[in-house]
C-alpha positions, 0 to 999 in steps of 0.5 A, a space after each residue: 833136368 829134374 835137378 834144374 827144375 827143383 833149383 828154379 823152384 827153390 829160387 822162385 820160392 826164396 824170391 817170393 818170400 823175400 818180396 812178401 817180407 819186404 811188402 809186409 814191412 812196407 805195409 806195416 804188417 811186420 815191424 823191425 823195432 827189435 833190432 832198432 831198439 837194441 842198437 838205438 834205444 833213443 826213439 822218437 816220432 815226427 808229426 804234422 796235421 796228417 797225424 790227426 788230433 794227438 793226445 800228447 799225454 797218452 803218447 808220453 805214457 804209452 809210446 816210450 819215446 824220447 823226442 818228437 819233431 813237429 811240423 811248423 811251416 812250409 815255404 814262405 807262408 804256410 803254417 801247419 794247421 795243427 802246429 800251435 796245438 801240438 807245440 803247446 801240448 807236447 811242451 807240457 810233457 817230458 818229451 823233448 820237442 823240436 819244430 821243422 820247416 819244409 823247405 821250398 825250392 821256389 821261395 827265398 831262404 830269408 823269407 822262409 826263415 822269417 816265416 819260421 821264426 815268426 811261427 815258432 816261439 822257443 820253449 824250454 829244452 826245445 831241440 834245434 830247429 829242423 829244415 826238411 830238404 827233399 824233392 816234392 812235385 816234379 822236382 825229382 825229375 827237374 831238380 833245381 840247380 845246386 848253386 841256387 839251392 845252396 844259396 837259399 838254404 844257406 840264407 835260411 840256416 844262417 838266420 835260424 842259427 842267429 835267432 835260436 842260437 844253435 845250428 839247425 838240423 838238416 833232414 833229407 833223403 839219400 838222393 837229395 843229400 848226395 846231390 845238394 848236401 854232401 861235403 857242403 854242410 859238414 857243420 850241421 847234424 844230419 837227420 836222414 831218411 831210409 826206410 829200407 836199411 841203416 843209411 850209410 852217408 858218403 865219406 863215412 859221415 855220421 848221421 844224428 837222427 835216422 827216420 827208419 819207418 813211415 809205418 809206425 802204429 798210430 792211434 790218432 790216424 786220419 783218412 789221409 794217414 794211418 801211421 806215424 814216422 819213426 826215428 832213432 838217435 845215433 847213440 845212448 840216452 846220455 849221448 842224446 842229452 849231452 849232444 843238446 846240452 840237456 840236464 843228464 837227469 832228464 827233462 822234468 815237468 
């Protein structure tokens, strides 16, 4: 009986310890940068107006990042209030930048693409445009039909590819990827979100970018958001530069 009680106590301590560790990682008290840094040296962030008024020169000097994705638009009419400033000032640094669009299941793909194209003017060495496809509002509980989503997403992707002369990148969560994207958008680079462990896509498909944390230290936080999303590229700096057709000597201003 005593041995049984001791075993239960040990198991309880282990479970509590694991729970506390996961809680600290989630809350940003503990960081998992070291293993990420060793395996994936090319780091980046993604930002929107929630990240506040950003000093991009300071970000370049202090954060040791290679790339940044900046929110531009959402749906068929919304423009992120900080996009213009972020786009202009980030382009003046040696950080490789790209713009992203938050995809609406309630608007046509062509209209959304036209809105993005009107808003995002190409800059030198920009990364391919990104479409963020994820659930919002009640969509997770009431997911739109697969055929409808793919039809509108196809329209969006084709118009952007034609205008920017490169294939857009698709950002998604695991659940949305598996429902709408798996085995259908194989020609596109995938930027996947998983803040718990390294993601594994179905059919052994490889991801290009991984958003591994939503709790990055961030000096420009607002009351609504005190952190920044952290991302890595699936490879070396040379592989990153080659993947997007950049000069192997890097970006110089």
